[in-house]
CHARMM internal coordinates of N, CA and C (Angstrom, degrees):
IC EDIT
DIST 1 N 1 CA 1.4423
DIST 1 CA 1 C 1.5357
ANGL 1 N 1 CA 1 C 111.04
DIST 1 C 2 N 1.3299
ANGL 1 CA 1 C 2 N 116.06
DIHE 1 N 1 CA 1 C 2 N -38.39
DIST 2 N 2 CA 1.4626
ANGL 1 C 2 N 2 CA 118.79
DIHE 1 CA 1 C 2 N 2 CA 179.29
DIST 2 CA 2 C 1.5229
ANGL 2 N 2 CA 2 C 111.58
DIHE 1 C 2 N 2 CA 2 C -65.63
DIST 2 C 3 N 1.3250
ANGL 2 CA 2 C 3 N 116.94
DIHE 2 N 2 CA 2 C 3 N -35.12
DIST 3 N 3 CA 1.4563
ANGL 2 C 3 N 3 CA 120.62
DIHE 2 CA 2 C 3 N 3 CA 179.04
DIST 3 CA 3 C 1.5195
ANGL 3 N 3 CA 3 C 110.88
DIHE 2 C 3 N 3 CA 3 C -67.94
DIST 3 C 4 N 1.3144
ANGL 3 CA 3 C 4 N 117.07
DIHE 3 N 3 CA 3 C 4 N -43.22
DIST 4 N 4 CA 1.4656
ANGL 3 C 4 N 4 CA 121.09
DIHE 3 CA 3 C 4 N 4 CA 179.87
DIST 4 CA 4 C 1.5239
ANGL 4 N 4 CA 4 C 110.09
DIHE 3 C 4 N 4 CA 4 C -65.90
DIST 4 C 5 N 1.3299
ANGL 4 CA 4 C 5 N 117.76
DIHE 4 N 4 CA 4 C 5 N -40.89
DIST 5 N 5 CA 1.4617
ANGL 4 C 5 N 5 CA 120.83
DIHE 4 CA 4 C 5 N 5 CA 177.18
DIST 5 CA 5 C 1.5243
ANGL 5 N 5 CA 5 C 110.60
DIHE 4 C 5 N 5 CA 5 C -62.33
DIST 5 C 6 N 1.3281
ANGL 5 CA 5 C 6 N 116.78
DIHE 5 N 5 CA 5 C 6 N -40.19
DIST 6 N 6 CA 1.4626
ANGL 5 C 6 N 6 CA 120.10
DIHE 5 CA 5 C 6 N 6 CA 177.95
DIST 6 CA 6 C 1.5178
ANGL 6 N 6 CA 6 C 110.98
DIHE 5 C 6 N 6 CA 6 C -63.82
DIST 6 C 7 N 1.3203
ANGL 6 CA 6 C 7 N 117.59
DIHE 6 N 6 CA 6 C 7 N -42.68
DIST 7 N 7 CA 1.4609
ANGL 6 C 7 N 7 CA 120.58
DIHE 6 CA 6 C 7 N 7 CA 178.87
DIST 7 CA 7 C 1.5232
ANGL 7 N 7 CA 7 C 111.59
DIHE 6 C 7 N 7 CA 7 C -62.05
DIST 7 C 8 N 1.3142
ANGL 7 CA 7 C 8 N 117.00
DIHE 7 N 7 CA 7 C 8 N -40.40
DIST 8 N 8 CA 1.4685
ANGL 7 C 8 N 8 CA 120.29
DIHE 7 CA 7 C 8 N 8 CA 178.47
DIST 8 CA 8 C 1.5216
ANGL 8 N 8 CA 8 C 110.46
DIHE 7 C 8 N 8 CA 8 C -64.84
DIST 8 C 9 N 1.3219
ANGL 8 CA 8 C 9 N 117.23
DIHE 8 N 8 CA 8 C 9 N -43.74
DIST 9 N 9 CA 1.4627
ANGL 8 C 9 N 9 CA 120.28
DIHE 8 CA 8 C 9 N 9 CA 178.95
DIST 9 CA 9 C 1.5261
ANGL 9 N 9 CA 9 C 112.14
DIHE 8 C 9 N 9 CA 9 C -65.79
DIST 9 C 10 N 1.3130
ANGL 9 CA 9 C 10 N 117.08
DIHE 9 N 9 CA 9 C 10 N -38.66
DIST 10 N 10 CA 1.4644
ANGL 9 C 10 N 10 CA 119.95
DIHE 9 CA 9 C 10 N 10 CA 176.57
DIST 10 CA 10 C 1.5211
ANGL 10 N 10 CA 10 C 110.70
DIHE 9 C 10 N 10 CA 10 C -63.23
DIST 10 C 11 N 1.3200
ANGL 10 CA 10 C 11 N 116.83
DIHE 10 N 10 CA 10 C 11 N -37.98
DIST 11 N 11 CA 1.4648
ANGL 10 C 11 N 11 CA 120.35
DIHE 10 CA 10 C 11 N 11 CA 178.26
DIST 11 CA 11 C 1.5333
ANGL 11 N 11 CA 11 C 111.54
DIHE 10 C 11 N 11 CA 11 C -68.65
DIST 11 C 12 N 1.3196
ANGL 11 CA 11 C 12 N 116.53
DIHE 11 N 11 CA 11 C 12 N -43.43
DIST 12 N 12 CA 1.4618
ANGL 11 C 12 N 12 CA 120.55
DIHE 11 CA 11 C 12 N 12 CA -179.53
DIST 12 CA 12 C 1.5297
ANGL 12 N 12 CA 12 C 111.35
DIHE 11 C 12 N 12 CA 12 C -64.18
DIST 12 C 13 N 1.3231
ANGL 12 CA 12 C 13 N 116.48
DIHE 12 N 12 CA 12 C 13 N -41.64
DIST 13 N 13 CA 1.4619
ANGL 12 C 13 N 13 CA 121.42
DIHE 12 CA 12 C 13 N 13 CA -179.13
DIST 13 CA 13 C 1.5275
ANGL 13 N 13 CA 13 C 112.74
DIHE 12 C 13 N 13 CA 13 C -83.33
DIST 13 C 14 N 1.3240
ANGL 13 CA 13 C 14 N 117.23
DIHE 13 N 13 CA 13 C 14 N -1.21
DIST 14 N 14 CA 1.4570
ANGL 13 C 14 N 14 CA 124.03
DIHE 13 CA 13 C 14 N 14 CA 179.81
DIST 14 CA 14 C 1.5250
ANGL 14 N 14 CA 14 C 111.84
DIHE 13 C 14 N 14 CA 14 C 54.58
DIST 14 C 15 N 1.3108
ANGL 14 CA 14 C 15 N 114.75
DIHE 14 N 14 CA 14 C 15 N 43.24
DIST 15 N 15 CA 1.4660
ANGL 14 C 15 N 15 CA 121.21
DIHE 14 CA 14 C 15 N 15 CA 177.20
DIST 15 CA 15 C 1.5230
ANGL 15 N 15 CA 15 C 107.75
DIHE 14 C 15 N 15 CA 15 C -95.88
DIST 15 C 16 N 1.3162
ANGL 15 CA 15 C 16 N 116.02
DIHE 15 N 15 CA 15 C 16 N 101.54
DIST 16 N 16 CA 1.4515
ANGL 15 C 16 N 16 CA 120.67
DIHE 15 CA 15 C 16 N 16 CA -179.96
DIST 16 CA 16 C 1.5168
ANGL 16 N 16 CA 16 C 108.79
DIHE 15 C 16 N 16 CA 16 C -123.47
DIST 16 C 17 N 1.2837
ANGL 16 CA 16 C 17 N 115.33
DIHE 16 N 16 CA 16 C 17 N 165.68
DIST 17 N 17 CA 1.4550
ANGL 16 C 17 N 17 CA 120.00
DIHE 16 CA 16 C 17 N 17 CA 177.03
DIST 17 CA 17 C 1.5101
ANGL 17 N 17 CA 17 C 111.31
DIHE 16 C 17 N 17 CA 17 C 153.80
DIST 17 C 18 N 1.3006
ANGL 17 CA 17 C 18 N 114.05
DIHE 17 N 17 CA 17 C 18 N 170.38
DIST 18 N 18 CA 1.4557
ANGL 17 C 18 N 18 CA 120.57
DIHE 17 CA 17 C 18 N 18 CA -178.32
DIST 18 CA 18 C 1.5257
ANGL 18 N 18 CA 18 C 111.51
DIHE 17 C 18 N 18 CA 18 C -66.60
DIST 18 C 19 N 1.3299
ANGL 18 CA 18 C 19 N 117.25
DIHE 18 N 18 CA 18 C 19 N -33.69
DIST 19 N 19 CA 1.4647
ANGL 18 C 19 N 19 CA 121.17
DIHE 18 CA 18 C 19 N 19 CA 178.46
DIST 19 CA 19 C 1.5179
ANGL 19 N 19 CA 19 C 110.86
DIHE 18 C 19 N 19 CA 19 C -57.88
DIST 19 C 20 N 1.3305
ANGL 19 CA 19 C 20 N 117.57
DIHE 19 N 19 CA 19 C 20 N -48.79
DIST 20 N 20 CA 1.4567
ANGL 19 C 20 N 20 CA 121.42
DIHE 19 CA 19 C 20 N 20 CA -178.03
DIST 20 CA 20 C 1.5183
ANGL 20 N 20 CA 20 C 110.88
DIHE 19 C 20 N 20 CA 20 C -68.11
DIST 20 C 21 N 1.3377
ANGL 20 CA 20 C 21 N 116.94
DIHE 20 N 20 CA 20 C 21 N -37.67
DIST 21 N 21 CA 1.4630
ANGL 20 C 21 N 21 CA 120.38
DIHE 20 CA 20 C 21 N 21 CA 179.02
DIST 21 CA 21 C 1.5260
ANGL 21 N 21 CA 21 C 111.02
DIHE 20 C 21 N 21 CA 21 C -62.87
DIST 21 C 22 N 1.3165
ANGL 21 CA 21 C 22 N 116.94
DIHE 21 N 21 CA 21 C 22 N -46.71
DIST 22 N 22 CA 1.4638
ANGL 21 C 22 N 22 CA 120.71
DIHE 21 CA 21 C 22 N 22 CA -178.98
DIST 22 CA 22 C 1.5243
ANGL 22 N 22 CA 22 C 110.55
DIHE 21 C 22 N 22 CA 22 C -65.69
DIST 22 C 23 N 1.3171
ANGL 22 CA 22 C 23 N 116.91
DIHE 22 N 22 CA 22 C 23 N -44.33
DIST 23 N 23 CA 1.4656
ANGL 22 C 23 N 23 CA 120.51
DIHE 22 CA 22 C 23 N 23 CA -178.90
DIST 23 CA 23 C 1.5303
ANGL 23 N 23 CA 23 C 111.15
DIHE 22 C 23 N 23 CA 23 C -62.50
DIST 23 C 24 N 1.3130
ANGL 23 CA 23 C 24 N 117.71
DIHE 23 N 23 CA 23 C 24 N -43.92
DIST 24 N 24 CA 1.4715
ANGL 23 C 24 N 24 CA 120.96
DIHE 23 CA 23 C 24 N 24 CA 179.44
DIST 24 CA 24 C 1.5234
ANGL 24 N 24 CA 24 C 111.22
DIHE 23 C 24 N 24 CA 24 C -68.93
DIST 24 C 25 N 1.3232
ANGL 24 CA 24 C 25 N 117.51
DIHE 24 N 24 CA 24 C 25 N -35.87
DIST 25 N 25 CA 1.4572
ANGL 24 C 25 N 25 CA 120.55
DIHE 24 CA 24 C 25 N 25 CA 178.06
DIST 25 CA 25 C 1.5234
ANGL 25 N 25 CA 25 C 111.29
DIHE 24 C 25 N 25 CA 25 C -65.77
DIST 25 C 26 N 1.3240
ANGL 25 CA 25 C 26 N 116.93
DIHE 25 N 25 CA 25 C 26 N -42.63
DIST 26 N 26 CA 1.4646
ANGL 25 C 26 N 26 CA 120.58
DIHE 25 CA 25 C 26 N 26 CA 177.47
DIST 26 CA 26 C 1.5244
ANGL 26 N 26 CA 26 C 110.09
DIHE 25 C 26 N 26 CA 26 C -63.83
DIST 26 C 27 N 1.3253
ANGL 26 CA 26 C 27 N 117.68
DIHE 26 N 26 CA 26 C 27 N -40.43
DIST 27 N 27 CA 1.4641
ANGL 26 C 27 N 27 CA 120.81
DIHE 26 CA 26 C 27 N 27 CA 177.95
DIST 27 CA 27 C 1.5267
ANGL 27 N 27 CA 27 C 111.10
DIHE 26 C 27 N 27 CA 27 C -59.89
DIST 27 C 28 N 1.3263
ANGL 27 CA 27 C 28 N 116.86
DIHE 27 N 27 CA 27 C 28 N -49.60
DIST 28 N 28 CA 1.4666
ANGL 27 C 28 N 28 CA 120.54
DIHE 27 CA 27 C 28 N 28 CA -178.11
DIST 28 CA 28 C 1.5242
ANGL 28 N 28 CA 28 C 110.74
DIHE 27 C 28 N 28 CA 28 C -65.06
DIST 28 C 29 N 1.3196
ANGL 28 CA 28 C 29 N 117.53
DIHE 28 N 28 CA 28 C 29 N -41.34
DIST 29 N 29 CA 1.4634
ANGL 28 C 29 N 29 CA 120.33
DIHE 28 CA 28 C 29 N 29 CA 178.55
DIST 29 CA 29 C 1.5319
ANGL 29 N 29 CA 29 C 111.05
DIHE 28 C 29 N 29 CA 29 C -62.96
DIST 29 C 30 N 1.3238
ANGL 29 CA 29 C 30 N 116.82
DIHE 29 N 29 CA 29 C 30 N -40.09
DIST 30 N 30 CA 1.4642
ANGL 29 C 30 N 30 CA 120.32
DIHE 29 CA 29 C 30 N 30 CA 178.53
DIST 30 CA 30 C 1.5288
ANGL 30 N 30 CA 30 C 111.19
DIHE 29 C 30 N 30 CA 30 C -66.88
DIST 30 C 31 N 1.3150
ANGL 30 CA 30 C 31 N 117.67
DIHE 30 N 30 CA 30 C 31 N -35.31
DIST 31 N 31 CA 1.4615
ANGL 30 C 31 N 31 CA 119.70
DIHE 30 CA 30 C 31 N 31 CA 177.12
DIST 31 CA 31 C 1.5261
ANGL 31 N 31 CA 31 C 111.40
DIHE 30 C 31 N 31 CA 31 C -67.48
DIST 31 C 32 N 1.3463
ANGL 31 CA 31 C 32 N 116.35
DIHE 31 N 31 CA 31 C 32 N -40.95
DIST 32 N 32 CA 1.4623
ANGL 31 C 32 N 32 CA 119.33
DIHE 31 CA 31 C 32 N 32 CA 175.58
DIST 32 CA 32 C 1.5253
ANGL 32 N 32 CA 32 C 110.76
DIHE 31 C 32 N 32 CA 32 C -62.49
DIST 32 C 33 N 1.3226
ANGL 32 CA 32 C 33 N 116.86
DIHE 32 N 32 CA 32 C 33 N -41.60
DIST 33 N 33 CA 1.4574
ANGL 32 C 33 N 33 CA 121.68
DIHE 32 CA 32 C 33 N 33 CA 178.28
DIST 33 CA 33 C 1.5293
ANGL 33 N 33 CA 33 C 110.14
DIHE 32 C 33 N 33 CA 33 C -61.23
DIST 33 C 34 N 1.3341
ANGL 33 CA 33 C 34 N 115.97
DIHE 33 N 33 CA 33 C 34 N -45.01
DIST 34 N 34 CA 1.4586
ANGL 33 C 34 N 34 CA 120.43
DIHE 33 CA 33 C 34 N 34 CA 178.86
DIST 34 CA 34 C 1.5304
ANGL 34 N 34 CA 34 C 110.71
DIHE 33 C 34 N 34 CA 34 C -61.51
DIST 34 C 35 N 1.3198
ANGL 34 CA 34 C 35 N 117.25
DIHE 34 N 34 CA 34 C 35 N -42.62
DIST 35 N 35 CA 1.4650
ANGL 34 C 35 N 35 CA 120.62
DIHE 34 CA 34 C 35 N 35 CA 178.58
DIST 35 CA 35 C 1.5197
ANGL 35 N 35 CA 35 C 111.25
DIHE 34 C 35 N 35 CA 35 C -63.35
DIST 35 C 36 N 1.3295
ANGL 35 CA 35 C 36 N 116.41
DIHE 35 N 35 CA 35 C 36 N -42.00
DIST 36 N 36 CA 1.4569
ANGL 35 C 36 N 36 CA 120.12
DIHE 35 CA 35 C 36 N 36 CA 178.24
DIST 36 CA 36 C 1.5274
ANGL 36 N 36 CA 36 C 110.68
DIHE 35 C 36 N 36 CA 36 C -60.58
DIST 36 C 37 N 1.3196
ANGL 36 CA 36 C 37 N 116.59
DIHE 36 N 36 CA 36 C 37 N -47.91
DIST 37 N 37 CA 1.4598
ANGL 36 C 37 N 37 CA 120.38
DIHE 36 CA 36 C 37 N 37 CA -179.88
DIST 37 CA 37 C 1.5248
ANGL 37 N 37 CA 37 C 111.61
DIHE 36 C 37 N 37 CA 37 C -64.77
DIST 37 C 38 N 1.3152
ANGL 37 CA 37 C 38 N 116.69
DIHE 37 N 37 CA 37 C 38 N -32.66
DIST 38 N 38 CA 1.4670
ANGL 37 C 38 N 38 CA 120.16
DIHE 37 CA 37 C 38 N 38 CA -179.30
DIST 38 CA 38 C 1.5260
ANGL 38 N 38 CA 38 C 111.76
DIHE 37 C 38 N 38 CA 38 C -71.31
DIST 38 C 39 N 1.3362
ANGL 38 CA 38 C 39 N 116.58
DIHE 38 N 38 CA 38 C 39 N -40.48
DIST 39 N 39 CA 1.4565
ANGL 38 C 39 N 39 CA 120.54
DIHE 38 CA 38 C 39 N 39 CA -174.62
DIST 39 CA 39 C 1.5267
ANGL 39 N 39 CA 39 C 111.56
DIHE 38 C 39 N 39 CA 39 C -88.04
DIST 39 C 40 N 1.3251
ANGL 39 CA 39 C 40 N 117.30
DIHE 39 N 39 CA 39 C 40 N -49.07
DIST 40 N 40 CA 1.4701
ANGL 39 C 40 N 40 CA 119.83
DIHE 39 CA 39 C 40 N 40 CA -172.44
DIST 40 CA 40 C 1.5223
ANGL 40 N 40 CA 40 C 113.87
DIHE 39 C 40 N 40 CA 40 C -105.19
DIST 40 C 41 N 1.3020
ANGL 40 CA 40 C 41 N 116.85
DIHE 40 N 40 CA 40 C 41 N -30.04
DIST 41 N 41 CA 1.4578
ANGL 40 C 41 N 41 CA 119.29
DIHE 40 CA 40 C 41 N 41 CA -177.65
DIST 41 CA 41 C 1.5154
ANGL 41 N 41 CA 41 C 111.40
DIHE 40 C 41 N 41 CA 41 C -86.34
DIST 41 C 42 N 1.2947
ANGL 41 CA 41 C 42 N 114.35
DIHE 41 N 41 CA 41 C 42 N 167.10
DIST 42 N 42 CA 1.4611
ANGL 41 C 42 N 42 CA 118.13
DIHE 41 CA 41 C 42 N 42 CA 178.79
DIST 42 CA 42 C 1.5250
ANGL 42 N 42 CA 42 C 111.24
DIHE 41 C 42 N 42 CA 42 C -128.35
DIST 42 C 43 N 1.3249
ANGL 42 CA 42 C 43 N 116.18
DIHE 42 N 42 CA 42 C 43 N 12.58
DIST 43 N 43 CA 1.4546
ANGL 42 C 43 N 43 CA 120.36
DIHE 42 CA 42 C 43 N 43 CA -176.89
DIST 43 CA 43 C 1.5341
ANGL 43 N 43 CA 43 C 109.29
DIHE 42 C 43 N 43 CA 43 C -94.27
DIST 43 C 44 N 1.3103
ANGL 43 CA 43 C 44 N 115.22
DIHE 43 N 43 CA 43 C 44 N 107.54
DIST 44 N 44 CA 1.4623
ANGL 43 C 44 N 44 CA 120.00
DIHE 43 CA 43 C 44 N 44 CA -177.34
DIST 44 CA 44 C 1.5237
ANGL 44 N 44 CA 44 C 111.89
DIHE 43 C 44 N 44 CA 44 C -67.62
DIST 44 C 45 N 1.3093
ANGL 44 CA 44 C 45 N 117.96
DIHE 44 N 44 CA 44 C 45 N -33.53
DIST 45 N 45 CA 1.4733
ANGL 44 C 45 N 45 CA 120.81
DIHE 44 CA 44 C 45 N 45 CA 179.99
DIST 45 CA 45 C 1.5251
ANGL 45 N 45 CA 45 C 111.48
DIHE 44 C 45 N 45 CA 45 C -66.28
DIST 45 C 46 N 1.3260
ANGL 45 CA 45 C 46 N 117.39
DIHE 45 N 45 CA 45 C 46 N -41.88
DIST 46 N 46 CA 1.4623
ANGL 45 C 46 N 46 CA 119.81
DIHE 45 CA 45 C 46 N 46 CA 178.16
DIST 46 CA 46 C 1.5258
ANGL 46 N 46 CA 46 C 111.32
DIHE 45 C 46 N 46 CA 46 C -67.27
DIST 46 C 47 N 1.3197
ANGL 46 CA 46 C 47 N 116.37
DIHE 46 N 46 CA 46 C 47 N -38.14
DIST 47 N 47 CA 1.4650
ANGL 46 C 47 N 47 CA 119.75
DIHE 46 CA 46 C 47 N 47 CA 177.85
DIST 47 CA 47 C 1.5175
ANGL 47 N 47 CA 47 C 110.85
DIHE 46 C 47 N 47 CA 47 C -64.59
DIST 47 C 48 N 1.3279
ANGL 47 CA 47 C 48 N 116.77
DIHE 47 N 47 CA 47 C 48 N -40.87
DIST 48 N 48 CA 1.4602
ANGL 47 C 48 N 48 CA 121.08
DIHE 47 CA 47 C 48 N 48 CA 177.70
DIST 48 CA 48 C 1.5204
ANGL 48 N 48 CA 48 C 110.97
DIHE 47 C 48 N 48 CA 48 C -66.20
DIST 48 C 49 N 1.3195
ANGL 48 CA 48 C 49 N 116.95
DIHE 48 N 48 CA 48 C 49 N -39.45
DIST 49 N 49 CA 1.4641
ANGL 48 C 49 N 49 CA 120.87
DIHE 48 CA 48 C 49 N 49 CA 177.51
DIST 49 CA 49 C 1.5270
ANGL 49 N 49 CA 49 C 111.04
DIHE 48 C 49 N 49 CA 49 C -62.90
DIST 49 C 50 N 1.3260
ANGL 49 CA 49 C 50 N 116.90
DIHE 49 N 49 CA 49 C 50 N -43.49
DIST 50 N 50 CA 1.4638
ANGL 49 C 50 N 50 CA 120.93
DIHE 49 CA 49 C 50 N 50 CA 179.04
DIST 50 CA 50 C 1.5299
ANGL 50 N 50 CA 50 C 110.69
DIHE 49 C 50 N 50 CA 50 C -64.38
DIST 50 C 51 N 1.3200
ANGL 50 CA 50 C 51 N 116.78
DIHE 50 N 50 CA 50 C 51 N -42.02
DIST 51 N 51 CA 1.4703
ANGL 50 C 51 N 51 CA 119.98
DIHE 50 CA 50 C 51 N 51 CA 178.54
DIST 51 CA 51 C 1.5270
ANGL 51 N 51 CA 51 C 110.96
DIHE 50 C 51 N 51 CA 51 C -65.16
DIST 51 C 52 N 1.3271
ANGL 51 CA 51 C 52 N 116.69
DIHE 51 N 51 CA 51 C 52 N -41.95
DIST 52 N 52 CA 1.4625
ANGL 51 C 52 N 52 CA 120.34
DIHE 51 CA 51 C 52 N 52 CA 178.42
DIST 52 CA 52 C 1.5173
ANGL 52 N 52 CA 52 C 112.55
DIHE 51 C 52 N 52 CA 52 C -63.44
DIST 52 C 53 N 1.3289
ANGL 52 CA 52 C 53 N 116.67
DIHE 52 N 52 CA 52 C 53 N -40.74
DIST 53 N 53 CA 1.4631
ANGL 52 C 53 N 53 CA 120.36
DIHE 52 CA 52 C 53 N 53 CA 178.32
DIST 53 CA 53 C 1.5203
ANGL 53 N 53 CA 53 C 111.15
DIHE 52 C 53 N 53 CA 53 C -64.18
DIST 53 C 54 N 1.3110
ANGL 53 CA 53 C 54 N 117.22
DIHE 53 N 53 CA 53 C 54 N -43.74
DIST 54 N 54 CA 1.4687
ANGL 53 C 54 N 54 CA 119.58
DIHE 53 CA 53 C 54 N 54 CA 179.50
DIST 54 CA 54 C 1.5268
ANGL 54 N 54 CA 54 C 111.09
DIHE 53 C 54 N 54 CA 54 C -66.82
DIST 54 C 55 N 1.3216
ANGL 54 CA 54 C 55 N 117.24
DIHE 54 N 54 CA 54 C 55 N -39.13
DIST 55 N 55 CA 1.4692
ANGL 54 C 55 N 55 CA 120.36
DIHE 54 CA 54 C 55 N 55 CA 178.00
DIST 55 CA 55 C 1.5224
ANGL 55 N 55 CA 55 C 111.06
DIHE 54 C 55 N 55 CA 55 C -64.99
DIST 55 C 56 N 1.3245
ANGL 55 CA 55 C 56 N 116.41
DIHE 55 N 55 CA 55 C 56 N -42.67
DIST 56 N 56 CA 1.4582
ANGL 55 C 56 N 56 CA 120.31
DIHE 55 CA 55 C 56 N 56 CA 178.42
DIST 56 CA 56 C 1.5280
ANGL 56 N 56 CA 56 C 110.67
DIHE 55 C 56 N 56 CA 56 C -61.11
DIST 56 C 57 N 1.3206
ANGL 56 CA 56 C 57 N 117.48
DIHE 56 N 56 CA 56 C 57 N -44.15
DIST 57 N 57 CA 1.4662
ANGL 56 C 57 N 57 CA 120.84
DIHE 56 CA 56 C 57 N 57 CA 179.73
DIST 57 CA 57 C 1.5289
ANGL 57 N 57 CA 57 C 111.09
DIHE 56 C 57 N 57 CA 57 C -62.17
DIST 57 C 58 N 1.3225
ANGL 57 CA 57 C 58 N 116.32
DIHE 57 N 57 CA 57 C 58 N -42.10
DIST 58 N 58 CA 1.4621
ANGL 57 C 58 N 58 CA 119.39
DIHE 57 CA 57 C 58 N 58 CA -178.80
DIST 58 CA 58 C 1.5237
ANGL 58 N 58 CA 58 C 111.55
DIHE 57 C 58 N 58 CA 58 C -66.82
DIST 58 C 59 N 1.3296
ANGL 58 CA 58 C 59 N 117.21
DIHE 58 N 58 CA 58 C 59 N -46.67
DIST 59 N 59 CA 1.4674
ANGL 58 C 59 N 59 CA 119.93
DIHE 58 CA 58 C 59 N 59 CA 179.25
DIST 59 CA 59 C 1.5195
ANGL 59 N 59 CA 59 C 111.25
DIHE 58 C 59 N 59 CA 59 C -65.36
DIST 59 C 60 N 1.3264
ANGL 59 CA 59 C 60 N 117.90
DIHE 59 N 59 CA 59 C 60 N -39.90
DIST 60 N 60 CA 1.4618
ANGL 59 C 60 N 60 CA 120.98
DIHE 59 CA 59 C 60 N 60 CA 178.24
DIST 60 CA 60 C 1.5301
ANGL 60 N 60 CA 60 C 110.65
DIHE 59 C 60 N 60 CA 60 C -63.98
DIST 60 C 61 N 1.3268
ANGL 60 CA 60 C 61 N 117.17
DIHE 60 N 60 CA 60 C 61 N -38.14
DIST 61 N 61 CA 1.4623
ANGL 60 C 61 N 61 CA 120.97
DIHE 60 CA 60 C 61 N 61 CA 178.23
DIST 61 CA 61 C 1.5249
ANGL 61 N 61 CA 61 C 110.91
DIHE 60 C 61 N 61 CA 61 C -65.11
DIST 61 C 62 N 1.3337
ANGL 61 CA 61 C 62 N 117.06
DIHE 61 N 61 CA 61 C 62 N -43.92
DIST 62 N 62 CA 1.4604
ANGL 61 C 62 N 62 CA 119.77
DIHE 61 CA 61 C 62 N 62 CA 179.59
DIST 62 CA 62 C 1.5292
ANGL 62 N 62 CA 62 C 111.25
DIHE 61 C 62 N 62 CA 62 C -65.12
DIST 62 C 63 N 1.3367
ANGL 62 CA 62 C 63 N 117.17
DIHE 62 N 62 CA 62 C 63 N -43.62
DIST 63 N 63 CA 1.4666
ANGL 62 C 63 N 63 CA 119.61
DIHE 62 CA 62 C 63 N 63 CA 179.12
DIST 63 CA 63 C 1.5160
ANGL 63 N 63 CA 63 C 111.16
DIHE 62 C 63 N 63 CA 63 C -65.51
DIST 63 C 64 N 1.3244
ANGL 63 CA 63 C 64 N 117.51
DIHE 63 N 63 CA 63 C 64 N -37.59
DIST 64 N 64 CA 1.4590
ANGL 63 C 64 N 64 CA 120.37
DIHE 63 CA 63 C 64 N 64 CA 176.45
DIST 64 CA 64 C 1.5168
ANGL 64 N 64 CA 64 C 110.97
DIHE 63 C 64 N 64 CA 64 C -64.88
DIST 64 C 65 N 1.3116
ANGL 64 CA 64 C 65 N 116.59
DIHE 64 N 64 CA 64 C 65 N -40.51
DIST 65 N 65 CA 1.4623
ANGL 64 C 65 N 65 CA 120.62
DIHE 64 CA 64 C 65 N 65 CA 178.78
DIST 65 CA 65 C 1.5273
ANGL 65 N 65 CA 65 C 110.79
DIHE 64 C 65 N 65 CA 65 C -64.96
DIST 65 C 66 N 1.3161
ANGL 65 CA 65 C 66 N 116.79
DIHE 65 N 65 CA 65 C 66 N -45.43
DIST 66 N 66 CA 1.4679
ANGL 65 C 66 N 66 CA 120.27
DIHE 65 CA 65 C 66 N 66 CA -177.13
DIST 66 CA 66 C 1.5241
ANGL 66 N 66 CA 66 C 112.14
DIHE 65 C 66 N 66 CA 66 C -69.16
DIST 66 C 67 N 1.3278
ANGL 66 CA 66 C 67 N 117.51
DIHE 66 N 66 CA 66 C 67 N -41.99
DIST 67 N 67 CA 1.4633
ANGL 66 C 67 N 67 CA 119.72
DIHE 66 CA 66 C 67 N 67 CA -176.93
DIST 67 CA 67 C 1.5120
ANGL 67 N 67 CA 67 C 112.65
DIHE 66 C 67 N 67 CA 67 C -80.85
DIST 67 C 68 N 1.3316
ANGL 67 CA 67 C 68 N 117.99
DIHE 67 N 67 CA 67 C 68 N -19.15
DIST 68 N 68 CA 1.4531
ANGL 67 C 68 N 68 CA 120.46
DIHE 67 CA 67 C 68 N 68 CA 175.89
DIST 68 CA 68 C 1.5206
ANGL 68 N 68 CA 68 C 110.55
DIHE 67 C 68 N 68 CA 68 C -73.50
DIST 68 C 69 N 1.3088
ANGL 68 CA 68 C 69 N 116.34
DIHE 68 N 68 CA 68 C 69 N -24.36
DIST 69 N 69 CA 1.4723
ANGL 68 C 69 N 69 CA 120.99
DIHE 68 CA 68 C 69 N 69 CA -178.53
DIST 69 CA 69 C 1.5192
ANGL 69 N 69 CA 69 C 111.98
DIHE 68 C 69 N 69 CA 69 C -84.63
DIST 69 C 70 N 1.3157
ANGL 69 CA 69 C 70 N 119.23
DIHE 69 N 69 CA 69 C 70 N -17.46
DIST 70 N 70 CA 1.4702
ANGL 69 C 70 N 70 CA 121.93
DIHE 69 CA 69 C 70 N 70 CA -176.20
DIST 70 CA 70 C 1.5046
ANGL 70 N 70 CA 70 C 110.29
DIHE 69 C 70 N 70 CA 70 C -80.14
END
COOR INIT
IC SEED 1 N 1 CA 1 C
IC BUILD
């Protein structure tokens, strides 16, 4: 939900660029990786790494969005 809200706000504020594209792509790829490890994989460390990477990307995106507006 936080990712979708961020995408809507980025669209409304017309904030586009390669930075946002790369950050969102890494987030989505990490979520797919986490889902793969959760369903088919059995490696808890890789699943935790994928979750941490996606969480970091999401929090970094929100902080970048908030501090870019100030």
